[in-house]
N, C-alpha and C positions, 0 to 999 in steps of 0.2 A: 504494500500500500504506500503511495507516495503523497507527500504533503509539500506544497509550494508556498514559499514566503518571499515576497518581493523585498529586495534590499538594494536600493539605488537602481543601477541598470542591470543588475544580475538577479538571478533567482536561486534560492537555497532549496535543494531537493533532499529530502530526508526519507530514507527507506528503512523499514523495519521488517525483517524476515526472521526466521528461526536462527539463521547463522550470520546474518549481515545486518549491521546497524551503522550506516555510513552517512556522512554529511558532505555534500558537494556543492560548490558554486559554479554555475555555468552561464554563459551568455545566452540570450535568447537566440536560438538557431536550430540546427539539425538535431543536436542531442536532445534538446527539450521537446522537439516535435516527435522524435523517435520514442521518447519515453511515454508520450501520451498515446502512441499508436501500438505499442508492443505489450504483450502480456506481462504480468508482474514478475514471473521468474526470469524471463529474458531481460526485462528492464533492470532487475537486480544485478544480473551478470554484466550488463553494459555499464552500469554505474560503478561496479567494483573494478572493472577493467580500466575505466577512465580515471578513477580515483588513484589507482596505482601509478599512473603516468603523470598525475598532477604533482607539481613541486610543493613541498611542505610550506614554503614561504608565501605561496599564493593562496593558501587557505584563508577563509574569512571567519575563523572561529572567534576572533575578537569583535566581530560585528553581529554575532548572533547571541541569543540568551542561552548560555549553557547552564548546566546544573551547578549549584553552589559547591565549591570545593574548599575544605578546611574553614568553613564558616561557622558562626555561632549557632546556626540552625542545626548543624550536626551534633553540637555539644548538648543540645536539649532535645534530641530526637526521642529519648526515653525519659520524659520528665517525671520528677517526683513532686511532692507537695512543697519542697523547699526551693524549687526552681521557679523562675519567672520568665515569661516570654517577653515582657515589656521592658525589662531592665536593659539600659544602654547608656554608657558613659555616666554612671551613677556611682560615685566613690563611696566606699564604706564609711569614711569619715563624715560625709554629708548625711548618710542614713542614721548614724549614731547621734549626730548633733541635732537632727530633726526630732528624734525620739526624746532627747533631753528637753527640747523646747516644748514638746507636747506635754511632758511632765510639769514644766513650769506653768503652762497655761492652766492645767488642771489644778495645780496648787493655788494659783491666784484666784481661780474661780471658787475654790473651796473656802478660802478666807473671806471673799466677798459674800458668800452664802451664809457664813457664820455672822458676819456683820448685819446682813438682812434679818436674820433670826433675832439678833439683839435689839435692833431698833424697832422691830415689830412687836415687842413685848408690851403688855398693857401698862407697866410701870415706867416705860421709856417713851413710848407713843410718839415717835417721829415718823409718820407714815410716808412723807415725801422722801426722806433719806432711805427708808426701808425699800421703797419702790425702786429708787435709783440703784441701790446696791444689788437688788435682785436682778435687775436688767444687766448690770455689769457682770454679775456671775454667769448669767446665760451667755453673754457675749464672749467671755473668755473660754467657756466650754465650746462654743461654736468655732472659735479659732483653733482649738485643739482638734476638733473634728475635721476642719478644713485641712489641717496639716496631716491628719491620718489619711484622708482621701488622696492627698498629694503623694504621701509615702507609698501608697498602693499603686498610684498611677505610674510612678517611676520604677516600680518593681522592687521596692524595699519591703521590709517587714516591720510592722508596728510592734514595739515592745513597751508595754505599759509598765510604769514603775510605781513604787509606793508613794502615797500622798501623806504629807505631814498633817497631823491633827492640829487645827488652828485654835487660837485662844478664843474663848466664847464670851469674855467680859471685856468691855471697852470703856468702862467708866474711868474718869480721870478728874480728880477734885480740882486740879490746877487749871486745866484747859477746858474741861467739859467733854462729855463723851463724843459729841458730834465732831468737834475740832480734832480731837485725838484720833478718831477713826478716819477722818479725811486726810490727815497728815500721813497716816499709815497707808491709805489708798494711794497717795501721791508717791510714796516710796515704792510701792508695788508697781505702779505704772512705769516709773523710771527704771526699776530693776528689770521689768519685762522688756523695755526698750533696749537696755544694755545686752540682754540675752539675744534679742533679735539681731542686733548689730554683730554680735559674736557669731551667730549662725550665718549671717550674710558673709562675714569674713571667711568662714570655713568653705562656703560654696565658691567664693572668689578664688581662694587658694587652690581649690580642686579644679579650677577652670570649668565651672558649671554655670554658664550664663543663663540657662533656663531657670535654675533654682534661684539665682540672684534676682532675676526678673520677678519671679513668684513672690519673694519676700518683699521686694520694693513695692510692687504694685498692689499687694494684698494687705500688708500689715504696717509698714513703716509710717506711712502718712497718717493712718488712723491712730497710731500710737502717739505720735507727737501732738495730734489734736486732743487726745485724751489727757495727756499731761497738761496741756494748756487749760482745759476745762476744769480739771481737779485743782490746779493751782489757783484758779479764780475762786473756786468754792472755799479753799483754805483761807484766802485773803478776806473773803466776805465773812466767814465765821470768826475770824480774829477781830473784825470790826464790831460785829453785833454783840459779842460776848456771850456769856452763858444765860440760862434762864429764858425770859420772855423773848429776848432777841433771837435766840436759836429757834424757839417755837415759831416765830413769825417768819424767819428765813425758811424753815421747813415747809410752812404753809405755801409760800411762793414756789418752792421747788415742786411740791405736789401739783399745784395748779399748772405749772409749766409742763409737767409730764403728761397731764390730762390733755392739754391743748396739743 
């Protein structure tokens, strides 16, 4: 059986028989016409004879799509659960650093969740701050999930680590609980930003422009905006003081969240 594939001004003729599997490039002419007019067995002998007289340097194997040789496809021909078809140019250092960042995001989310639980108490009763911190916790967890999806997309393996139990009390007689908690939140946002920059540096050192683009486009801008917003909240709480001032500030925060 013959298959013709046009390549420039030539035709590639591929024959598959029980004993013959040859590829030949020939000009449009008598040979091509003879192949179309002769039975398969005679055509195969004709091609074999012509191929033997064809010089090796005139073959067009560089112009046709040959079977992959010594490629990564052969290495994963018998895959296991530990292999990934998607992995390409993904350094193990990037994989490990991303798993560390996932752990950081979950830890920050856990602390924000503890803050939410504190300010939602009946004897603390700052619903605006509780609502804000709950949303912040969800956002950090979403960041962790986005990184997990990216890890899988690049062919890495997500390895979750232990989460540190957070402090559940945020009362402070000197500053007040709201200011104390938001100063802690500011420290967390700055720490998270430092971790993201370190992750970006690892990707850069491993020459992974796709990963650096992912970090820059997805997290870094949002992170500096979060630092700016929390910094403003700390400044406002320092002005209003404890007691009624904090209650009024929290009321405005709740109304802004509803809007």
